[in-house]
C-alpha positions as CSV (number, residue, x, y, z in Angstrom):
1,M,146.9,57.8,138.8
2,K,143.3,57.1,137.8
3,L,142.5,60.3,139.2
4,K,145.1,62.1,137.2
5,T,143.9,59.9,134.0
6,K,140.4,61.3,134.7
7,H,141.2,64.7,135.5
8,V,143.2,64.6,131.6
9,L,140.1,62.6,129.9
10,I,137.3,65.4,131.5
11,A,139.6,68.3,130.2
12,L,140.1,66.7,126.6
13,A,136.2,66.1,126.5
14,L,135.8,70.2,127.0
15,T,138.1,70.9,124.9
16,I,137.0,68.8,122.0
17,F,133.2,70.0,123.1
18,S,134.5,73.8,123.0
19,I,136.3,73.1,119.3
20,G,133.1,71.4,118.1
21,A,131.2,74.3,119.5
22,S,132.9,77.3,118.5
23,A,133.2,75.6,114.9
24,A,129.3,75.0,115.1
25,E,128.6,78.8,115.6
26,P,128.0,80.4,112.4
27,P,130.0,83.6,111.3
28,E,128.2,87.0,111.6
29,K,127.9,88.8,108.5
30,E,127.2,91.9,107.3
31,W,123.5,91.4,106.0
32,T,121.1,88.4,106.5
33,F,118.0,88.4,103.9
34,L,114.9,87.2,104.8
35,L,112.4,86.2,101.9
36,F,109.2,84.9,102.5
37,L,108.4,83.6,98.7
38,N,104.9,82.1,99.1
39,G,104.6,81.2,95.7
40,H,101.1,78.9,96.7
41,N,99.0,80.9,94.1
42,N,99.5,81.6,90.8
43,L,102.5,83.7,91.1
44,S,104.4,80.6,91.5
45,T,106.6,80.4,88.3
46,Y,107.5,84.1,89.4
47,G,108.9,83.0,92.6
48,T,111.1,80.4,90.2
49,R,112.3,83.3,88.4
50,N,113.1,85.2,90.9
51,L,115.3,82.4,92.7
52,K,117.2,82.0,89.3
53,D,117.9,85.4,89.4
54,M,119.1,85.8,93.1
55,E,121.2,82.6,92.1
56,K,122.9,85.2,89.5
57,S,124.8,86.6,92.7
58,G,124.2,84.4,95.6
59,S,125.3,84.8,99.1
60,T,128.4,85.9,99.8
61,D,131.0,86.1,102.5
62,K,129.5,89.5,103.7
63,L,125.8,88.7,102.5
64,N,123.6,85.7,103.3
65,I,120.4,85.2,101.0
66,V,117.8,83.0,102.7
67,V,114.4,82.2,101.4
68,E,111.4,80.3,102.4
69,W,110.2,78.5,99.1
70,G,106.6,77.8,98.6
71,S,104.9,77.2,95.4
72,E,102.5,74.9,93.4
73,E,104.6,72.2,92.3
74,T,104.8,70.7,95.9
75,N,103.0,70.6,99.1
76,I,107.0,70.8,100.5
77,T,107.8,74.1,101.3
78,K,111.6,74.8,101.4
79,R,114.2,76.9,103.4
80,M,117.1,77.6,101.6
81,L,120.5,79.4,101.8
82,V,120.8,81.1,98.3
83,K,124.1,80.5,96.2
84,R,125.4,81.2,92.9
85,S,124.6,79.0,90.0
86,T,125.2,79.5,86.6
87,N,122.3,77.0,85.7
88,P,119.9,78.9,83.9
89,E,117.1,76.0,83.9
90,A,116.7,74.7,87.7
91,V,117.1,76.7,91.2
92,T,119.8,74.8,92.2
93,S,120.5,76.3,95.9
94,P,120.7,73.7,98.9
95,V,117.7,73.4,100.8
96,V,118.5,73.5,104.0
97,M,115.0,72.5,105.7
98,S,111.8,71.0,104.3
99,L,108.2,71.8,105.8
100,P,105.2,69.6,104.4
101,D,101.7,71.3,104.4
102,H,103.3,74.7,105.6
103,D,100.7,77.2,106.0
104,M,102.3,80.4,104.4
105,G,99.3,82.3,105.1
106,D,99.6,82.0,109.2
107,Y,101.7,85.2,110.2
108,K,103.3,82.9,113.0
109,N,105.3,80.5,110.2
110,L,106.4,84.1,108.9
111,V,107.8,84.7,112.5
112,E,109.2,81.4,113.1
113,F,110.7,81.6,109.9
114,V,112.7,84.9,110.5
115,K,113.8,83.3,113.9
116,W,115.4,80.2,112.5
117,G,117.1,83.0,109.6
118,V,118.6,84.5,112.4
119,K,119.8,81.9,114.7
120,N,121.4,80.3,111.6
121,Y,122.6,83.0,109.8
122,P,123.0,85.7,112.0
123,A,124.6,89.2,110.7
124,K,124.8,92.9,111.9
125,H,121.7,93.9,109.7
126,Y,118.7,92.0,108.7
127,F,116.2,92.9,105.8
128,V,112.7,90.9,106.0
129,A,110.7,90.5,103.3
130,V,107.5,89.2,102.2
131,W,106.4,87.9,98.2
132,N,103.2,87.6,97.5
133,H,100.1,89.3,96.3
134,G,98.6,92.4,98.0
135,S,96.1,94.1,98.1
136,G,97.0,97.3,100.6
137,W,95.8,97.4,104.1
138,H,92.6,95.4,103.8
139,F,90.5,93.1,101.9
140,Q,89.6,93.7,98.4
141,D,86.7,91.6,96.3
142,M,87.7,91.8,92.9
143,S,89.2,90.7,90.2
144,L,92.1,92.0,88.2
145,Q,92.7,91.1,84.2
146,S,96.1,91.7,83.7
147,L,98.8,89.7,85.2
148,N,100.4,91.2,88.2
149,R,101.1,90.8,91.8
150,N,97.8,91.7,92.6
151,T,96.0,89.5,89.9
152,T,93.7,87.2,91.2
153,D,90.5,84.9,90.4
154,F,89.7,85.0,94.2
155,Q,89.3,88.0,96.8
156,M,92.4,89.5,98.0
157,N,93.0,89.8,101.9
158,D,96.3,92.1,102.6
159,I,99.0,90.3,101.6
160,S,100.6,86.7,101.6
161,F,97.3,84.9,100.6
162,D,98.1,80.8,100.9
163,D,95.8,78.8,98.3
164,S,96.5,75.5,99.9
165,S,95.4,76.9,103.4
166,G,92.9,79.4,102.2
167,N,94.5,81.7,104.9
168,H,96.2,85.4,105.0
169,I,98.3,87.5,107.1
170,T,96.4,91.0,108.1
171,T,98.3,94.1,108.2
172,E,97.8,93.9,111.9
173,Q,99.2,90.5,112.2
174,L,101.8,91.3,109.7
175,G,102.6,94.3,112.6
176,L,102.4,91.6,115.7
177,A,105.0,89.7,112.9
178,M,107.2,92.8,113.2
179,G,107.0,93.3,117.3
180,E,107.7,89.4,118.0
181,I,110.8,89.9,115.9
182,K,112.2,92.6,116.9
183,S,111.3,90.7,121.0
184,Y,113.6,88.1,119.3
185,L,116.2,90.1,118.1
186,G,116.2,92.3,120.8
187,R,116.4,95.4,118.5
188,N,114.4,96.5,115.7
189,I,114.5,95.2,111.9
190,D,116.6,97.1,110.0
191,I,114.3,97.2,106.6
192,Y,111.0,95.5,106.0
193,G,109.4,95.1,102.2
194,S,106.6,93.8,100.5
195,D,107.3,92.6,97.0
196,A,103.8,92.6,96.4
197,C,101.3,95.1,95.5
198,L,99.6,98.4,97.2
199,M,101.3,97.8,100.4
200,Q,103.2,101.3,100.6
201,M,100.5,102.8,103.2
202,V,100.7,104.7,106.2
203,E,97.9,102.4,107.7
204,V,100.4,99.3,106.9
205,A,103.3,101.4,108.1
206,G,101.7,102.4,111.2
207,E,101.5,99.0,112.3
208,M,105.4,98.6,112.4
209,K,106.6,102.2,113.2
210,D,107.9,100.4,116.5
211,S,109.7,97.4,115.3
212,V,111.1,98.5,111.5
213,N,113.1,101.2,111.1
214,Y,112.9,101.3,107.0
215,F,109.9,99.8,104.9
216,V,110.0,100.1,101.3
217,G,107.5,98.7,99.0
218,S,105.4,100.1,95.9
219,E,102.0,102.1,96.6
220,D,100.4,100.6,93.5
221,T,100.3,97.0,91.7
222,E,103.3,95.7,90.8
223,P,103.6,93.3,87.7
224,G,104.3,89.5,87.8
225,E,108.0,89.9,87.7
226,G,108.5,92.0,91.2
227,W,111.6,93.4,92.5
228,P,115.2,93.1,90.0
229,Y,116.7,90.8,92.2
230,E,119.5,90.0,89.8
231,S,120.5,94.0,89.1
232,F,120.0,94.8,93.1
233,F,121.9,91.8,94.6
234,K,124.6,92.4,92.1
235,I,125.3,96.0,93.7
236,W,124.6,94.6,97.1
237,A,127.3,91.9,96.4
238,T,129.4,94.8,95.5
239,N,128.9,97.1,98.3
240,P,127.7,95.1,101.4
241,T,128.5,97.3,104.1
242,M,125.6,99.4,102.8
243,T,123.6,101.3,105.6
244,P,119.9,100.2,105.6
245,A,119.1,103.9,104.2
246,Q,121.3,102.9,101.4
247,V,120.2,99.4,100.7
248,S,116.3,100.7,100.7
249,T,117.7,103.3,98.1
250,V,119.1,101.2,95.7
251,L,116.2,98.8,95.7
252,S,113.6,101.5,94.8
253,R,115.8,102.9,92.4
254,E,116.4,99.5,90.6
255,Y,112.9,98.5,90.9
256,V,111.8,102.0,89.0
257,H,114.6,101.4,86.5
258,A,114.1,97.7,85.8
259,Y,110.3,98.6,84.5
260,N,111.7,101.8,82.6
261,G,113.4,100.7,79.6
262,G,115.5,98.1,82.0
263,V,115.3,94.3,82.1
264,Y,111.6,94.4,82.5
265,D,111.1,96.6,79.7
266,R,108.6,99.2,79.8
267,Q,106.0,99.4,82.5
268,E,103.9,101.7,84.9
269,V,105.5,101.7,88.6
270,T,106.4,103.3,91.7
271,F,108.3,102.3,94.7
272,S,109.9,104.7,97.8
273,A,112.1,103.8,101.0
274,L,110.4,105.2,104.4
275,D,112.2,106.1,107.3
276,L,110.0,105.4,110.3
277,S,111.9,106.9,112.9
278,K,110.2,110.2,111.2
279,F,106.7,108.2,111.2
280,D,105.9,110.3,114.8
281,A,106.1,113.2,113.5
282,L,103.4,112.5,110.6
283,L,101.1,110.9,112.9
284,A,101.1,114.3,115.0
285,S,100.7,116.6,112.3
286,T,97.7,114.7,111.1
287,K,96.6,114.4,114.3
288,N,96.3,118.7,113.6
289,L,95.2,118.5,110.7
290,V,92.6,116.1,111.0
291,T,90.9,118.3,113.6
292,H,91.2,121.2,111.4
293,I,89.3,120.0,108.5
294,T,86.6,118.3,110.1
295,S,85.9,121.8,111.8
296,L,85.5,123.2,108.3
297,G,81.7,124.1,107.1
298,K,80.0,122.1,104.5
299,D,80.7,124.1,101.4
300,S,84.5,123.3,102.4
301,L,84.1,119.8,102.8
302,N,81.9,119.6,99.5
303,K,84.9,121.2,97.8
304,I,87.3,118.6,99.4
305,R,85.0,115.9,98.2
306,L,85.2,117.0,94.5
307,A,88.8,117.2,94.9
308,I,89.5,113.7,95.9
309,G,89.1,112.3,92.5
310,S,91.8,114.6,91.0
311,V,94.3,113.4,93.3
312,Q,97.4,110.7,92.4
313,G,95.4,107.4,92.6
314,F,96.8,103.7,92.4
315,Y,94.5,100.7,91.2
316,F,91.9,101.0,93.7
317,A,89.7,104.2,94.2
318,D,90.6,104.2,97.6
319,S,93.8,104.6,98.1
320,K,95.5,108.0,97.3
321,D,98.9,109.1,97.5
322,Y,99.2,111.2,100.8
323,G,101.6,113.9,99.5
324,D,99.7,114.6,96.4
325,L,96.2,114.8,98.5
326,V,97.5,117.5,100.9
327,K,98.7,119.5,98.4
328,V,95.7,119.0,96.4
329,I,93.5,120.2,98.8
330,G,96.0,122.9,100.2
331,A,95.1,124.5,96.9
332,L,91.3,124.5,97.5
333,P,89.9,128.0,97.7
334,I,88.9,127.5,101.4
335,Q,89.4,128.6,104.8
336,K,92.7,126.9,105.9
337,N,95.6,126.9,108.0
338,K,98.1,127.0,105.8
339,K,101.3,126.2,108.3
340,M,99.2,123.3,109.4
341,F,99.1,122.2,105.5
342,S,102.5,122.6,105.0
343,Q,103.3,120.8,108.1
344,V,101.9,118.1,106.8
345,S,104.1,118.0,103.5
346,A,107.2,118.4,105.3
347,D,106.7,115.7,107.5
348,I,105.7,113.4,104.5
349,K,109.2,114.5,103.2
350,S,111.1,113.8,105.9
351,L,109.3,110.2,106.1
352,V,110.4,109.2,102.6
353,I,113.9,109.1,101.7
354,A,113.9,107.8,98.4
355,K,110.8,107.3,95.5
356,Y,111.2,106.7,92.1
357,A,108.3,106.6,89.4
358,T,107.5,106.0,85.7
359,T,105.2,108.9,84.2
360,A,102.0,107.7,85.3
361,Y,103.1,108.2,89.1
362,S,104.4,111.3,88.8
363,K,102.5,112.9,91.4
364,A,103.4,110.2,93.8
365,R,105.1,111.4,97.0
366,G,106.0,107.9,98.2
367,V,103.3,107.0,100.4
368,A,99.5,106.1,100.2
369,I,96.3,106.8,102.0
370,W,92.8,105.2,102.5
371,M,90.3,108.0,101.0
372,P,87.5,106.2,100.0
373,G,85.0,108.3,98.3
374,Y,82.0,106.4,99.8
375,N,80.8,105.5,103.6
376,S,83.2,101.4,103.4
377,S,82.0,98.3,105.8
378,Y,85.9,98.5,106.3
379,M,85.5,101.7,108.6
380,E,84.9,99.7,112.1
381,R,88.0,97.5,111.5
382,Y,89.8,100.7,110.1
383,K,89.5,102.1,113.8
384,G,91.2,99.7,115.1
385,L,94.4,100.2,113.0
386,N,97.2,102.2,115.5
387,F,97.2,104.8,112.6
388,D,93.7,106.1,112.8
389,K,93.6,105.9,116.9
390,S,96.7,108.5,116.8
391,T,95.2,110.7,113.7
392,G,91.6,110.3,114.2
393,W,91.9,109.9,109.9
394,S,88.4,107.9,110.2
395,S,86.4,111.1,111.1
396,L,88.1,113.2,108.0
397,I,86.8,110.6,105.9
398,S,83.5,110.3,107.1
399,S,83.5,114.4,107.7
400,V,83.9,114.5,103.5
401,V,82.4,111.8,102.0
402,T,78.5,111.2,101.4
403,E,76.2,108.5,100.7
């Protein structure tokens, strides 16, 4: 009798444990959006505004909106599940975790946030985004006058500059972060996006091409308001089974619409989405193009150097639209292999699945490339990037520029 009672008690305990464990397992949704919102800087008020816009839709039964939110107002960084709210005065979403003195300029904390988000808010698809200042693939030592995502009274470093710690996430570290997240997931991240300036470059894409499927962002500076989260999430919530390509395209379209007479009035902007499964083809054709151009004579190289100034550029002079660069050089009266130029253009077109722009960026093809018109001190670091290792682009720069 005692043995029987013991067995009954064990069975009952196992049943209770099983029910409890099952109840504790979070349901898998269609999508989880994970935003690393680093407001530890002069953009802090825009972070609050963006969160309020997210709350106008909030998470749904098919879509998780999960945010790690740092601000200037407190040393507590908050992890939140964004929920719908009609309160226009304050962010009301529940704080799930509080992190004191948290360094959002450390790429390892980006990785930990995403791992935590995946564990607690599982989904079929994941969109990881970094919100902050940005300066493209490298450091920029200059101050801007207008308030935008690249505004600074300090020196800009790649992305996610944290005023409190003085740290930032380099392009190389961003690639490491995506690789570590991929290892945790066991598959590629569906979408990575930069709600930051100047990050839509081949050099940045090259660091994450093997761990991310789609890459979204702006070739130029972003206004302070950043992404139009209200309209974007409203559309996404009504169609939560959109593919990664469709989500990327919707965001690209809504972003430019917001600044082209939309909710953010009129400002010159550009935005695009890249299918990184097409990136290796562009690496191969770019390598061939580099070999061809570096073999040209001085007269042809001089014509290329002079023509660079007419290429679609962006806030920083060393960032050029790659598609327009190929078009401009391909039209020059130099000895050239036309088929080679056509192949690079075709590969850029295949890579860029969505591109939207206002008038000032009408020549933009959707992805930028580093093309300084001078011998840069960043060249040694550049040679360590995956893009240059695969293409030798630095040798083209060296062949074209003059002292």
